[in-house]
C-alpha positions as CSV (number, residue, x, y, z in Angstrom):
1,M,164.7,87.0,115.1
2,T,163.6,83.2,113.7
3,T,160.3,81.8,114.8
4,S,162.0,79.3,116.9
5,A,164.4,82.0,118.5
6,T,161.2,83.7,119.8
7,L,159.8,80.8,120.9
8,Q,162.6,79.7,123.0
9,A,163.1,83.0,124.4
10,L,159.7,82.8,125.8
11,T,159.7,79.3,127.1
12,T,163.0,79.6,128.7
13,A,162.5,82.8,130.7
14,S,163.3,82.4,134.4
15,T,160.6,85.1,135.5
16,D,157.6,86.6,134.3
17,A,159.5,90.0,133.8
18,D,161.6,88.1,131.3
19,R,158.7,87.0,129.5
20,L,157.1,90.2,129.3
21,R,160.4,91.3,128.1
22,A,160.2,88.7,125.1
23,L,156.6,89.0,124.3
24,K,157.0,92.8,123.9
25,D,160.0,91.8,121.2
26,L,157.6,89.8,119.7
27,K,155.0,92.3,119.4
28,N,157.6,94.8,118.1
29,S,158.5,93.0,115.4
30,V,155.0,91.8,113.9
31,I,153.5,95.4,114.3
32,G,153.8,97.0,111.0
33,N,155.3,93.6,109.3
34,T,153.3,91.4,107.7
35,W,155.9,89.3,106.7
36,K,156.5,88.5,110.3
37,K,153.2,88.2,111.1
38,V,152.9,85.5,108.4
39,E,156.0,83.7,109.7
40,H,154.9,83.5,113.1
41,A,151.1,82.3,112.5
42,G,152.7,79.7,110.6
43,D,154.1,78.7,113.9
44,D,151.9,75.9,115.7
45,A,154.3,75.6,118.7
46,L,154.4,79.5,119.1
47,L,150.6,79.7,118.7
48,Q,149.9,77.1,121.5
49,Y,152.2,78.5,123.7
50,L,151.1,82.2,123.6
51,L,147.2,80.5,124.0
52,T,148.8,79.5,127.6
53,L,149.4,83.3,128.5
54,L,145.7,84.1,127.7
55,K,144.2,83.8,131.3
56,N,142.6,85.8,134.4
57,A,145.7,87.3,135.9
58,G,144.0,88.5,138.7
59,D,145.2,91.6,140.5
60,D,148.9,90.6,139.2
61,S,150.2,93.8,137.6
62,V,153.4,92.0,135.4
63,C,150.7,88.9,134.5
64,V,148.1,91.1,133.5
65,S,151.0,92.9,131.5
66,I,151.8,89.6,129.8
67,V,148.0,88.8,128.7
68,C,147.8,92.2,127.1
69,E,150.8,91.7,125.0
70,T,149.6,88.3,124.2
71,A,146.3,89.9,123.0
72,V,147.9,92.7,121.3
73,I,150.0,90.2,119.4
74,F,146.8,87.7,118.3
75,G,145.6,91.0,117.1
76,A,148.6,92.2,115.1
77,L,148.8,88.3,113.3
78,G,144.6,88.7,112.9
79,A,145.3,92.1,110.8
80,A,146.7,90.5,108.0
81,G,143.7,88.8,107.0
82,A,143.7,85.5,104.5
83,L,147.6,85.3,105.1
84,T,147.7,84.5,108.7
85,L,143.6,83.5,109.8
86,R,143.9,79.7,108.9
87,P,146.3,78.6,111.7
88,L,144.4,81.1,114.4
89,L,141.5,79.8,113.3
90,A,142.5,76.0,113.5
91,E,144.3,77.1,116.8
92,G,141.0,78.4,118.4
93,V,142.2,81.5,119.0
94,P,138.7,83.2,118.7
95,Q,137.2,80.8,121.4
96,R,140.1,81.3,123.9
97,L,139.3,84.6,123.8
98,F,135.8,84.7,124.5
99,A,136.8,82.5,127.4
100,L,139.0,84.9,128.5
101,V,136.5,88.0,128.2
102,R,133.9,85.5,130.1
103,E,136.6,85.1,132.9
104,I,137.0,88.9,133.8
105,A,134.2,90.1,136.0
106,P,133.3,94.0,134.3
107,E,133.5,95.1,137.8
108,Q,136.9,93.3,138.4
109,P,139.7,96.5,139.3
110,G,141.5,97.2,136.2
111,S,139.1,94.7,133.9
112,A,139.5,97.3,131.6
113,R,143.3,97.3,130.6
114,I,142.9,93.9,129.9
115,L,139.4,94.0,127.8
116,A,140.6,96.2,126.0
117,P,143.3,94.2,123.7
118,V,141.3,91.6,124.2
119,L,138.5,92.5,122.4
120,R,140.4,94.6,120.1
121,A,142.2,91.0,119.4
122,L,138.7,89.5,118.7
123,R,137.7,92.4,116.5
124,N,140.8,91.8,114.2
125,I,141.0,88.5,113.8
126,L,136.9,88.0,113.2
127,A,136.3,91.2,110.9
128,A,139.1,89.5,109.2
129,T,137.6,86.2,108.9
130,A,134.3,88.0,107.8
131,D,136.0,90.1,105.2
132,T,137.6,86.8,103.6
133,L,134.9,84.7,103.7
134,W,131.9,87.0,103.0
135,G,133.8,90.2,101.1
136,H,134.6,93.2,102.7
137,N,132.0,95.7,103.7
138,W,132.8,98.3,101.5
139,G,133.9,96.5,98.6
140,V,135.8,93.1,98.2
141,G,139.4,94.7,97.2
142,A,142.4,92.7,95.9
143,E,143.1,89.3,96.6
144,Q,146.1,89.3,99.4
145,K,149.7,88.2,99.3
146,V,153.0,89.0,100.6
147,V,155.6,89.3,98.3
148,G,159.1,87.5,99.5
149,T,162.5,89.0,100.4
150,G,164.3,86.0,98.6
151,L,165.9,85.1,102.3
152,V,163.4,83.0,103.7
153,G,160.7,80.4,102.4
154,D,158.8,80.9,99.2
155,D,159.0,84.2,97.1
156,V,155.5,84.7,97.0
157,L,153.2,83.8,100.3
158,H,149.1,83.0,99.1
159,P,146.4,83.5,101.4
160,A,145.5,80.3,103.7
161,R,142.4,80.0,102.1
162,V,142.9,77.5,99.1
163,R,139.8,76.5,96.8
164,G,139.0,73.2,95.9
165,S,141.1,71.3,98.6
166,A,140.7,69.4,101.9
167,R,142.5,72.3,103.3
168,A,139.8,75.2,101.9
169,A,136.8,72.9,103.8
170,A,138.4,73.1,106.4
171,W,139.3,76.4,106.5
172,R,135.2,77.6,105.6
173,A,134.3,75.1,108.6
174,D,137.1,76.7,110.7
175,A,136.0,80.2,109.8
176,N,131.6,79.6,110.0
177,T,132.9,78.2,113.5
178,A,134.6,81.5,114.4
179,L,131.9,83.7,112.9
180,G,129.0,81.9,115.1
181,L,131.1,82.6,118.4
182,V,129.7,85.8,118.8
183,F,125.8,84.7,118.7
184,E,126.7,81.8,121.0
185,P,124.0,82.8,124.0
186,E,126.9,83.0,126.9
187,N,129.4,84.9,124.3
188,R,126.4,87.3,123.5
189,V,125.5,88.2,126.8
190,A,128.9,89.0,128.1
191,L,129.3,91.2,125.3
192,L,125.8,92.6,126.2
193,A,126.5,92.9,129.5
194,L,129.9,95.2,129.2
195,I,128.2,97.2,127.1
196,D,126.2,98.5,130.1
197,A,128.6,98.1,132.9
198,Q,131.6,99.5,130.8
199,P,131.5,102.7,129.3
200,E,135.5,103.2,128.6
201,P,135.1,104.1,124.8
202,N,138.4,101.7,124.6
203,V,136.1,99.0,125.6
204,L,133.0,100.0,123.9
205,L,134.6,100.5,120.6
206,P,135.9,96.9,119.2
207,I,132.4,95.8,120.8
208,Y,130.6,97.9,118.4
209,Q,132.7,97.6,116.1
210,L,132.9,93.5,116.0
211,L,129.0,93.5,116.4
212,A,128.6,95.6,113.2
213,R,131.0,93.6,111.1
214,L,129.1,90.5,112.1
215,T,125.8,91.2,111.8
216,Q,124.7,90.3,108.7
217,R,121.8,88.1,108.6
218,S,118.3,88.3,110.2
219,S,119.1,85.5,112.7
220,H,122.0,87.8,113.8
221,R,119.9,90.7,114.6
222,E,117.6,88.7,116.3
223,A,120.2,87.4,118.7
224,L,121.2,90.5,119.7
225,E,118.1,92.5,120.3
226,L,117.0,91.9,123.7
227,H,117.2,88.3,125.1
228,G,119.9,86.4,126.4
229,A,120.8,82.7,127.3
230,D,117.6,80.7,128.6
231,G,115.5,83.5,127.9
232,E,116.6,86.2,130.4
233,E,116.5,89.6,129.4
234,V,119.7,91.2,129.2
235,P,120.3,94.2,130.7
236,V,121.1,96.2,128.5
237,S,118.6,96.9,125.0
238,L,121.2,97.7,122.5
239,V,119.2,99.8,120.2
240,D,118.4,102.0,123.6
241,H,121.5,102.3,124.3
242,L,123.3,103.2,120.8
243,L,120.2,105.8,120.5
244,D,121.4,107.3,123.8
245,T,124.9,107.3,122.4
246,M,123.9,109.3,119.7
247,V,121.7,111.8,120.8
248,D,124.4,112.4,123.5
249,W,126.2,114.9,121.3
250,R,123.4,117.4,122.0
251,S,123.5,118.0,125.6
252,P,126.5,120.6,126.5
253,G,129.9,119.0,127.2
254,Q,128.6,115.4,125.8
255,W,130.2,115.5,122.4
256,P,131.2,111.5,122.3
257,N,134.1,110.0,121.0
258,P,134.0,110.2,117.4
259,K,135.4,107.2,116.4
260,L,132.8,105.6,119.1
261,L,130.3,107.6,117.7
262,E,131.1,106.6,114.2
263,A,131.2,102.7,115.4
264,A,128.0,103.4,116.7
265,L,126.1,104.4,114.0
266,D,127.7,101.6,111.8
267,L,126.0,99.1,114.3
268,L,122.6,100.7,114.4
269,S,123.0,100.5,110.9
270,A,123.8,96.9,110.9
271,L,120.9,96.0,113.5
272,V,118.3,97.6,111.2
273,K,119.2,97.3,107.8
274,G,116.4,95.0,105.8
275,Q,114.1,94.9,109.2
276,P,111.2,97.3,109.4
277,R,110.3,96.4,112.6
278,I,113.3,97.7,114.1
279,A,113.4,100.9,112.0
280,T,109.8,101.7,113.1
281,Y,110.7,101.0,116.7
282,V,114.3,103.2,116.1
283,R,111.7,106.1,114.6
284,Q,109.3,106.2,116.9
285,W,112.1,106.0,120.1
286,S,111.9,109.1,121.7
287,T,114.5,110.9,124.3
288,G,111.7,113.4,125.5
289,L,112.6,116.3,123.6
290,D,110.3,118.1,121.6
291,I,111.6,118.5,118.0
292,A,109.7,119.2,114.8
293,A,110.7,120.8,111.3
294,D,110.8,124.2,110.3
295,D,107.8,124.0,108.1
296,G,105.6,122.4,110.8
297,I,105.8,118.8,109.8
298,T,106.8,116.8,112.4
299,V,109.6,114.7,111.5
300,P,110.6,111.5,113.5
301,E,112.8,112.3,116.4
302,V,115.9,110.0,115.7
303,V,115.7,110.9,112.4
304,T,116.0,114.4,112.8
305,V,118.6,113.9,115.1
306,L,120.8,112.1,112.9
307,C,120.1,114.7,110.4
308,E,121.4,117.1,112.5
309,L,124.6,115.2,112.6
310,L,124.4,114.7,108.7
311,E,125.3,118.7,109.1
312,T,127.0,119.4,111.6
313,G,129.2,115.8,112.4
314,P,133.3,115.3,111.3
315,P,133.5,113.3,108.0
316,G,133.6,110.0,109.1
317,V,130.1,110.7,111.4
318,R,128.7,112.4,108.7
319,I,129.4,109.4,106.6
320,A,128.1,106.8,109.1
321,V,125.1,108.8,109.5
322,A,124.6,108.9,105.7
323,G,124.7,105.0,106.1
324,C,122.6,104.7,109.0
325,L,119.8,106.9,107.5
326,T,119.4,105.0,104.4
327,N,118.8,101.4,105.9
328,I,116.0,103.3,108.4
329,L,114.3,104.6,105.6
330,K,114.8,102.3,103.5
331,A,113.0,99.6,106.3
332,D,110.3,101.9,107.4
333,K,109.1,104.6,104.7
334,G,106.1,105.4,107.0
335,H,102.8,105.0,106.8
336,H,101.0,108.5,106.4
337,V,101.2,111.6,104.0
338,R,103.4,113.2,106.7
339,D,105.8,110.8,106.3
340,R,106.1,110.2,102.8
341,L,107.2,114.2,102.7
342,G,109.6,114.0,105.3
343,L,111.2,110.9,103.9
344,N,111.5,112.9,100.6
345,R,113.2,115.6,102.6
346,T,115.5,113.6,104.3
347,N,116.5,111.6,101.1
348,N,117.4,114.9,99.5
349,D,119.3,116.3,102.4
350,L,121.4,112.7,102.5
351,L,121.9,112.8,98.9
352,N,123.5,116.5,98.7
353,V,125.2,115.8,101.7
354,I,126.6,112.5,100.1
355,V,127.5,114.4,96.3
356,K,129.2,117.5,98.8
357,L,131.7,114.8,100.5
358,L,132.6,112.6,97.5
359,R,133.8,115.7,95.7
360,T,136.0,116.4,99.0
361,E,137.4,113.1,101.2
362,A,139.8,111.0,100.6
363,I,139.3,107.3,98.9
364,E,138.6,104.9,101.8
365,E,135.9,107.7,102.6
366,R,134.9,108.0,99.0
367,V,134.4,104.0,98.5
368,K,132.0,104.1,101.6
369,L,130.1,107.2,100.1
370,C,130.2,105.0,96.7
371,F,128.2,102.0,98.6
372,V,125.7,104.1,100.3
373,L,124.9,106.3,97.3
374,A,124.4,103.1,95.4
375,A,121.8,102.1,98.6
376,L,119.9,104.8,98.9
377,T,119.0,105.9,95.2
378,S,118.7,102.1,93.8
379,D,115.2,102.0,94.1
380,D,114.3,105.8,93.8
381,E,113.4,107.3,90.3
382,R,113.1,110.7,91.6
383,L,116.3,110.5,93.6
384,Q,118.0,109.3,90.3
385,K,116.9,112.2,88.5
386,I,118.1,114.7,90.8
387,A,121.4,113.0,91.0
388,F,121.6,113.1,87.3
389,D,120.6,117.2,87.7
390,E,124.0,117.2,90.0
391,N,125.8,115.8,87.2
392,C,126.6,112.7,90.0
393,H,127.0,110.4,87.1
394,T,129.5,112.6,85.5
395,Q,131.6,112.5,89.1
396,L,131.5,108.9,89.5
397,I,133.1,108.5,85.4
398,A,135.7,111.1,86.7
399,M,136.5,109.1,89.5
400,L,136.4,105.5,87.7
401,V,139.1,107.2,85.1
402,E,141.5,108.7,87.7
403,V,141.4,105.6,89.9
404,D,143.2,103.8,86.9
405,G,145.9,106.9,86.5
406,D,146.6,106.4,90.3
407,E,146.9,102.8,90.6
408,E,149.5,102.9,87.2
409,R,151.6,105.5,88.7
410,G,151.7,103.5,91.9
411,E,149.6,106.3,93.9
412,L,147.2,103.8,95.0
413,G,147.2,100.3,96.6
414,H,145.3,97.8,94.7
415,D,143.1,96.9,97.3
416,A,141.9,100.5,97.3
417,A,141.8,101.0,93.6
418,S,139.8,97.6,93.3
419,R,137.4,98.9,96.1
420,M,136.6,101.8,94.7
421,R,136.3,100.9,91.3
422,E,133.7,98.2,92.7
423,G,131.8,101.2,94.6
424,A,131.8,103.8,91.8
425,L,130.6,101.1,89.1
426,L,128.2,99.6,91.6
427,A,126.8,103.6,92.3
428,L,126.7,104.5,88.3
429,A,124.6,101.4,87.8
430,S,121.8,102.3,90.7
431,L,121.7,105.7,89.3
432,C,120.8,104.7,86.0
433,F,118.6,101.6,86.5
434,Q,115.4,103.5,86.8
435,Y,116.6,106.6,84.6
436,E,116.9,106.1,81.1
437,P,118.7,109.9,80.4
438,T,121.2,108.6,82.8
439,R,121.7,105.3,80.9
440,S,122.2,107.3,77.6
441,A,124.6,109.7,79.4
442,I,126.7,106.6,80.5
443,A,126.5,105.2,77.4
444,D,126.9,108.0,75.1
445,S,130.0,109.8,77.8
446,P,133.0,111.1,76.1
447,T,135.4,109.2,78.1
448,S,134.6,105.3,76.9
449,V,133.0,104.0,79.9
450,L,132.1,100.8,78.2
451,S,135.9,100.2,77.6
452,L,136.3,100.5,80.9
453,V,133.2,98.2,81.9
454,R,134.3,95.9,79.7
455,G,138.1,95.7,81.3
456,A,136.3,95.5,84.8
457,L,134.6,92.3,83.8
458,Q,137.8,90.8,83.4
459,H,139.6,92.7,86.8
460,P,141.1,90.2,89.4
461,S,138.4,91.4,92.0
462,Y,135.3,89.4,91.7
463,G,133.8,92.7,93.4
464,V,134.9,94.8,90.6
465,R,133.8,91.9,88.0
466,A,130.0,91.6,89.6
467,A,129.8,95.6,90.0
468,A,130.4,95.7,86.0
469,C,128.1,93.2,85.5
470,Q,125.5,95.2,87.3
471,L,125.9,98.2,85.4
472,A,125.8,96.4,82.4
473,R,122.5,95.0,83.2
474,A,121.3,98.4,84.1
475,L,122.6,99.7,80.6
476,S,120.5,97.0,79.2
477,R,117.5,98.5,80.3
478,T,117.1,101.0,77.1
479,V,117.0,98.9,74.1
480,A,118.8,101.2,71.8
481,I,121.7,101.0,74.3
482,L,121.4,97.1,74.2
483,R,121.0,96.9,70.6
484,T,123.7,99.1,69.5
485,S,126.3,100.5,72.4
486,L,126.8,97.0,74.3
487,V,127.1,95.2,71.0
488,D,129.2,97.5,69.4
489,S,131.5,97.6,72.7
490,G,131.8,94.4,73.2
491,V,130.2,94.3,76.9
492,G,127.7,92.0,76.2
493,E,129.7,89.0,74.6
494,E,132.1,89.8,77.6
495,V,129.4,89.5,80.1
496,I,129.0,85.8,78.9
497,E,132.6,85.2,78.8
498,T,132.4,86.1,82.2
499,L,130.1,83.8,83.3
500,K,131.8,80.8,80.9
501,R,135.0,82.0,83.0
502,E,133.4,82.1,86.8
503,V,131.9,78.9,86.5
504,A,135.0,76.9,84.8
505,R,137.2,78.9,87.8
506,R,134.2,77.5,90.4
507,R,134.4,73.7,89.0
508,A,138.0,73.7,89.1
509,G,138.1,74.5,92.6
510,G,135.5,71.6,93.3
511,D,132.8,74.0,94.6
512,D,130.1,72.8,91.7
513,G,127.8,71.5,94.5
514,P,126.0,68.4,94.8
515,A,125.4,66.8,91.4
516,D,121.8,66.3,91.5
517,G,120.9,70.0,93.1
518,G,118.7,70.4,96.2
519,F,118.4,73.7,98.1
520,D,118.8,72.5,101.3
521,M,122.3,71.8,100.9
522,L,124.0,74.8,101.2
523,P,123.8,76.1,105.0
524,E,123.0,79.8,105.8
525,Q,126.9,80.5,106.6
526,E,127.9,79.9,103.4
527,V,124.7,81.2,101.3
528,G,126.2,84.4,99.6
529,E,129.8,83.3,99.6
530,R,131.8,84.8,97.0
531,Q,131.7,81.9,94.5
532,F,128.7,82.7,93.5
533,T,128.6,86.4,93.6
534,V,129.6,87.0,90.1
535,E,127.9,84.6,88.4
536,V,124.6,85.7,90.0
537,A,125.1,89.2,88.4
538,A,126.6,87.8,85.0
539,T,123.4,85.7,84.8
540,A,121.4,88.6,85.9
541,T,122.7,90.8,83.0
542,I,122.5,87.9,80.8
543,C,119.1,87.6,81.1
544,N,118.4,91.1,79.9
545,L,120.9,90.4,77.0
546,I,119.3,87.4,75.3
547,T,115.8,89.0,74.9
548,D,113.6,88.1,71.9
549,F,115.1,91.2,70.0
550,S,118.6,91.2,71.2
551,P,121.4,90.8,68.2
552,L,123.3,88.8,71.5
553,K,120.7,86.0,71.8
554,S,122.1,83.6,69.8
555,K,125.5,83.9,71.8
556,I,124.2,81.9,74.2
557,A,121.7,80.1,72.3
558,D,124.6,77.4,70.7
559,P,124.5,74.1,72.7
560,G,127.6,75.4,74.8
561,G,125.8,78.0,76.4
562,L,122.6,76.1,76.9
563,E,124.7,73.2,78.5
564,L,126.3,76.1,80.8
565,L,122.8,77.8,81.7
566,A,121.4,73.9,82.4
567,G,124.5,73.1,84.7
568,L,123.5,76.1,86.7
569,T,120.1,75.1,87.5
570,T,121.6,72.0,89.5
571,V,124.5,74.5,92.0
572,P,122.5,74.5,95.1
573,Y,121.8,78.7,95.3
574,E,118.4,80.0,95.0
575,P,119.5,83.3,93.2
576,L,121.4,81.4,90.3
577,V,119.3,78.7,89.8
578,E,116.4,81.2,89.6
579,N,118.4,83.5,86.8
580,A,119.6,80.7,84.8
581,L,116.2,79.3,84.8
582,W,114.8,83.0,83.9
583,A,117.8,83.0,81.1
584,F,116.0,79.8,79.6
585,K,112.6,81.4,80.1
586,N,113.8,84.3,77.7
587,L,115.6,82.1,75.2
588,S,112.4,80.2,74.7
589,Y,109.9,83.3,74.6
590,H,108.7,83.0,71.1
591,A,111.7,80.7,70.1
592,T,111.4,78.4,66.9
593,Q,110.5,75.0,67.6
594,Q,114.3,73.8,66.9
595,L,116.1,75.9,69.8
596,K,113.0,74.5,71.8
597,D,114.3,71.5,71.5
598,D,118.0,72.5,71.9
599,I,117.1,74.2,75.1
600,M,115.2,71.0,76.3
601,T,117.8,68.3,75.0
602,A,120.5,70.5,77.6
603,L,117.8,71.1,80.6
604,G,116.0,67.5,80.4
605,W,112.4,67.1,80.8
606,D,112.9,65.3,84.0
607,A,114.9,68.6,85.4
608,L,112.2,70.6,84.4
609,R,109.4,68.8,86.2
610,G,111.6,68.6,89.3
611,L,112.5,72.3,89.2
612,M,108.2,72.9,88.7
613,S,108.2,70.5,91.8
614,A,108.6,71.3,95.7
615,P,111.1,71.5,97.8
616,T,112.2,74.0,94.9
617,P,111.8,77.4,95.7
618,L,109.3,79.3,95.2
619,N,110.7,81.7,92.7
620,A,112.5,79.3,91.0
621,R,109.3,77.1,90.4
622,V,107.8,80.2,88.5
623,Q,110.3,80.6,86.0
624,A,110.7,76.9,85.7
625,L,106.6,77.0,84.7
626,G,107.5,80.3,82.5
627,I,109.4,77.5,80.2
628,L,106.7,75.3,80.0
629,Q,104.6,77.5,79.2
630,N,107.0,79.0,76.4
631,M,107.4,75.2,74.9
632,L,103.8,75.0,74.6
633,D,103.3,78.2,73.3
634,K,102.4,78.2,69.5
635,Q,102.3,74.6,69.0
636,T,100.1,72.3,67.2
637,G,98.3,69.5,68.4
638,S,100.9,67.0,67.9
639,Q,103.4,69.2,69.3
640,L,101.7,69.7,72.6
641,A,100.7,66.2,72.8
642,R,104.7,65.1,72.0
643,T,105.6,67.7,75.2
644,V,102.9,66.0,77.5
645,E,104.6,62.8,76.9
646,S,108.0,63.8,77.2
647,M,107.5,65.1,80.6
648,G,105.5,61.8,81.4
649,T,101.0,62.2,81.0
650,E,100.6,61.2,84.1
651,A,103.1,62.8,86.0
652,F,102.6,66.1,84.3
653,F,98.6,66.0,85.6
654,L,99.2,64.9,88.9
655,L,101.9,68.1,89.3
656,M,99.4,70.6,87.3
657,G,96.4,69.4,89.9
658,D,99.2,69.9,92.9
659,I,100.3,73.0,91.7
660,L,96.9,74.4,91.3
661,R,95.7,73.7,94.9
662,A,99.0,76.0,95.7
663,D,98.4,79.0,98.0
664,D,100.8,81.3,95.9
665,T,99.3,83.1,92.9
666,E,102.2,83.1,90.9
667,V,102.7,79.4,90.7
668,R,99.0,78.9,90.4
669,V,98.6,81.9,87.6
670,A,101.6,80.0,85.5
671,A,100.1,76.5,85.7
672,L,96.6,77.8,84.4
673,F,98.2,79.0,81.5
674,C,100.2,76.1,81.3
675,L,97.1,74.0,81.4
676,G,95.1,76.3,78.7
677,S,97.5,76.0,76.2
678,V,97.7,72.0,76.5
679,A,93.7,72.3,76.5
680,L,94.4,73.7,73.2
681,G,95.5,70.2,72.0
682,N,94.0,66.9,70.4
683,E,90.8,65.4,71.9
684,R,92.8,62.7,74.0
685,L,94.8,65.7,75.8
686,R,91.4,67.4,76.7
687,R,90.0,64.3,77.8
688,Q,92.6,63.3,80.3
689,I,92.0,66.8,81.7
690,M,88.3,66.3,82.3
691,E,88.7,62.9,83.4
692,R,90.6,64.3,86.1
693,N,88.2,65.9,88.4
694,E,91.0,67.6,90.5
695,L,91.9,69.6,87.5
696,V,88.1,70.6,86.9
697,E,87.7,71.2,90.6
698,A,90.6,73.8,90.4
699,L,89.2,75.5,87.3
700,S,86.1,76.2,88.9
701,D,88.0,77.5,92.1
702,A,89.6,79.7,90.2
703,L,86.3,81.6,88.7
704,N,85.7,82.1,92.5
705,A,88.9,83.7,93.1
706,R,88.7,87.8,93.4
707,D,92.2,88.1,91.8
708,P,92.1,88.8,88.0
709,L,95.6,87.6,87.4
710,I,94.0,84.1,88.6
711,C,90.1,84.2,87.0
712,T,91.7,85.3,83.3
713,P,93.8,82.4,82.7
714,A,91.1,80.1,84.1
715,I,88.7,81.4,81.9
716,R,90.9,81.0,78.7
717,A,91.4,77.3,79.8
718,L,87.8,76.6,80.2
719,R,87.1,78.2,76.9
720,H,90.0,76.4,75.2
721,L,88.5,73.0,76.5
722,I,85.1,73.9,75.4
723,E,85.0,75.7,72.0
724,K,85.8,73.8,68.3
725,S,86.3,75.9,65.5
726,E,84.4,74.7,62.3
727,K,84.6,75.5,58.8
728,S,81.5,76.1,56.6
729,D,80.9,77.5,53.0
730,G,84.6,79.2,53.4
731,T,84.0,81.1,56.9
732,R,85.5,79.9,60.2
733,S,82.7,79.5,63.2
734,W,82.9,78.8,66.6
735,R,80.8,75.9,68.6
736,P,80.9,74.3,71.7
737,R,81.7,70.5,72.4
738,Q,78.6,69.6,73.9
739,G,80.0,66.5,75.7
740,V,82.4,69.0,77.7
741,V,79.5,71.3,78.3
742,D,77.6,68.1,79.5
743,L,80.5,67.3,82.0
744,L,80.7,71.2,82.8
745,Q,77.0,71.0,84.0
746,P,77.0,70.6,87.6
747,Y,79.7,73.9,88.1
748,E,76.8,76.1,86.8
749,L,79.0,78.1,84.3
750,K,76.6,80.2,82.9
751,T,75.5,81.6,86.0
752,R,79.1,82.2,87.3
753,L,80.4,83.9,84.0
754,R,77.2,86.2,84.0
755,E,78.0,87.0,87.5
756,L,81.2,88.3,86.5
757,A,80.6,89.5,83.4
758,D,78.0,91.8,84.9
759,N,80.0,92.8,88.3
760,S,83.8,92.3,87.8
761,A,85.8,95.4,88.7
762,N,88.3,93.9,85.8
763,V,87.6,94.8,82.3
764,T,89.8,91.7,80.5
765,V,87.7,89.6,83.1
766,R,84.3,90.7,82.0
767,R,85.1,90.6,78.4
768,D,86.6,86.7,78.4
769,A,83.6,86.0,80.7
770,C,80.9,87.4,78.1
771,N,83.3,85.4,75.1
772,L,82.9,82.2,76.4
773,L,79.2,82.8,77.8
774,E,78.4,83.5,73.7
775,I,79.8,80.2,73.1
776,L,77.9,78.8,75.9
777,E,74.9,80.1,74.6
778,R,75.3,77.9,71.7
779,A,74.7,74.6,73.7
780,R,72.0,72.4,73.5
């Protein structure tokens, strides 16, 4: 059946019954046939006609069936992902589906019959859009393509998302618009009202799954929490509803549909992720039941209920519970000793269940478990040690080897194999990030893990490449592994080559961002998009690989490598800029003057000054100031003067004054260290500092800081301004510069330094205050 024949059969149908039969034929042709889905989705006229059939059919049974069949067809087309999404979004299919949801009153007779396929279609299309634009929830997976039969069209149909073209820009715009539809007030209210009014699982399930997939940012969570359009209260609290669903299974005869329970857990997990306020609400939520731990320690009730589900639920539910509990406990660890004890015990139970399930479950379940394991152990050395004792790393390494063999034999599809590699690599990175024995065990494994990592850095899936970078970064935290294994295996050099390939790929696709940088150029919905994922992971790894003692430092310190990093500082994506600046900071630490000159030739003094200034984000400013600190370190007086002149003397001191008045501790500290280094220069530099009241006032104010991080560099900067070295009879003595002391007289330094020397709680502050007092005592 050709596309034109399909459209003709629909448009020439004389009755609704004939039209329904034609729709069923179309449905049967696309379900399970990706090629047909791509073919029909490319027929704009057919899509436009199908959209006209999506309307509230009232009580007419045949018309209701037509709407249902049409929705099923759109759902099937959406299930093909990137291959069919572009035309569906361009024709506004999600908008029409949402309009139909709003048109159907929940109390309308038979409303569930229409709502179920319509909501499933929305779920399929928008979840596939999120997967394509943001990456899958559980691993990125392989790029999708369809191999043709040779009978029609091209031999290979590639995804509709074409990078680096006007079509690609239009696709991203359509995708971002579609993903935002859920959180528009009228659509959001309609969905939440259905949750309250429609208890049928076939209606609730696609809503749960849709919201769970699309709730990715704090703004999404705020939109779904309690309020509807114009500040009106939504008639259901989503969190309360989900918690009620979860505890229902404890009542006799109330066990819910396992798929529904799993979806409810996934949605709660998405709502609570990184949200301490929501996590606290969940932990304190009460069903009126009195549950206590066996040892007498009262555990928050929801956590207890979820722990019971963790032990007794079906495998899919247990995995969803593990993810949900992990997000709850990561966001709210509690505030009392009893909370900490309960947290440790729950985390132990979670880890034990994950390890057991990893040994028994199928590939898709193991992929999810790897990501949950990575999140659970990522910042917990105690859990990393327990996992090491359970030989969890050995199990993950075996899975990496197994997936290679299964894929080669054709027993595992490329998509599942890609996500399995990504999950296993990320889990290994988390398990060894803070625990050195695991790092050594991975590096010394009889299975050549590092060769697997090197191969993964060249994998077609960007998720696998990013995960391989993460594991290399974790392993590089052990100096011995960095200096030997990562160098000998070629992994370190391959990370650098990976970054070069990623940048070249992005630039070839036209996604390099504005030439002048600027952090307000990338809208929220594009942040974290795939083009930066591997670059962020690779640059974070390179920061470790190019430390002062690393043999790999020279691999990035050549002109090409420096130009590469300098280019990344202009990309409108803060994490990438921060990592590139961090790499420059590590390169410039204790660097030769020649390397410092090479760095600044690539980066540029004007660019560095701009990166130290607002509106550059705070973390990036701190790294830029760190580069300047290293540039000023161990320079002679003439070199210091040239450095300040290179930045523009007046602009430099104005910038220091602005930063020293900032509220943030980190940038103030960095600026104080820079000013202290400049004060070691010649008399002209010191005079320029002393002539600026804002700088002297800032140094004086810093002495009042209770934070020793601020007080210490302030004292040292003042000492560099005040003391001078004199050599007489072969001995060196330290004397005050009387002119500087006279200028500082109104600030009563002696009295304030004596107070610090006697009363500061910090040993370094007391010592430095005493040393500066000794110098001042020699003044007139």
